[in-house]
N, C-alpha and C positions, 0 to 999 in steps of 0.2 A: 504494500500500500504506500509506504514512504517513497519507494522508487517511482511509482506511478505519479505521485504528486510532484516529485522533483522533475521528472521527465516532462510533465505538463507545464510546469513553471518555466523550464528551459525552452520549451517549444514556444510559449507565449512571448518570452523575452526575445528570442531569435526572430520571430515574425515581426515584432515591433521594430527592431533595428533594421530589418530588411525593408519594411515599408517606409521607414523614415529615410533611408538612403535613396530609394527609388523616388520618393516625393521631392527630395532636394534637387535632383537632377532635372526633373520636370519643372519645378518651381523656378529654377534659374531662367529658363527660356520664357516662362510665363511672366516673370518679373521684367525681363527684357522687352517682351511684347507690350506690357503695361507702360513702361517708360517710353517706348516708341510711340504708342498711341497718345501719350502726353507731350510728344514732340521734344523729349529730352534725349536727343540723339547721342550725345557724348556718353551719358550714363548707360543708355541702352546698348551702345556699341561695346562697352566694357562687359556688360552682362552677357551679350551674345557671344563674345569671345570666350568668356568663362564657360558658358554652356557648350559651345562648339568643342572646346578642349576636353570636356567631360563625356561627350557622347562618343561611344565607340562602335556600336553595332547598327545603329539606326541611320542608314545613309540618307533617307528622305529628310529626316529631322535635321541632320547635320548640314545638308544642302540648304534647307530652309533657313537655318540660323546664319549660314554663310551669305545667302542672298540678302537677308535682313542687315547684315553687316555692310554689304555693298550699298544698300539703301541709306543707311546712316551716313556713310561717306558721301554719297551723292547729295543728300539733303543738307549736308554741312558744306557743300561745294568743294569737297576734296576729290575732284574728278580723277586725278591720276590713280589714287587708291581704289576708287570705285571701279574704274576701268579695269584694273588688275583683277578685282574680284569677279566682275561680270565676264571677263574673257575666260577665266578659269571655269566658271559655271557654264559658259557656252561650250567649252571643250568637253564638259561632262554631260552635255545635252540637256541641261536643266530647263531650257526654253520649252521643252515638251510639257513640263509641269507648270512653268510660269512664262507664258509668251511675252509678258510685259518686259522681260529681260532685254529683248531687242529694242523695244520702244524707249526704255530708259537709257540704253546705250546711245541711241540716236539723239535723244534729247541732250545728253552730255556733249556730244560732238557738235550739235547745233549751237549750244552755248559757247563753245570754244571756237566757233567760226570754222570748223572743219566740215564743210558742207558736203563734200563727196562721201566721206565716211558716214555722215548722218543720213544721207540719201540711201546708202546701201543698207543700213540697219532699219530704216523705215520700210524699205521694200521687203526685207526679211520678215518684219513684224506683220506687214499687211498680207503676206502669204499665209500666215497663221490665223490672222484675225482681219479678214478683208472688209468687214463692215464698220470698222472703227473710223468714224468721221473725223475726229481730231487728228489721227495719224495721217489720214488722207490729205487733210488741209496742210499739215506740217510738211508732208512730202511735196505737195504742190508749191508751197512757199520756198522750199529748197530749190526746186526747179526754176522758179521765178528769179531767185537771187543769183543762181548760176548763169542765167541769161543776161543779167545786168553786167556781169564781169566778163 
């Protein structure tokens, strides 16, 4: 009887610690998401990096956190770092999950006056999402700007 009680207590303690460890990993990404929603991009970036480093087996969640890191960089106007993140995600074919990846890449190039690159990424985005009116307008504006020069 004593052995049974000890075993039951040990099992309960083990389950508690296992659940706590799992919840901490999940809560880091959730905390980052909350900070991102509040437009606290610097703090969100730090949490996404921490969550990214702790995720080992869930590739989809790891890519999502990495994409969100790119979003933080883009929204903080750190285009070189955002571009590095986006290019790596494009190489991993993350655009199949998040087509906006191409759109955001085009937007960054447009802001940097790299119109040829922007036009290329708008075209790739419109292949995936042909009904996006804003992307169509942006691509048309790129064509118009190129005609001026």
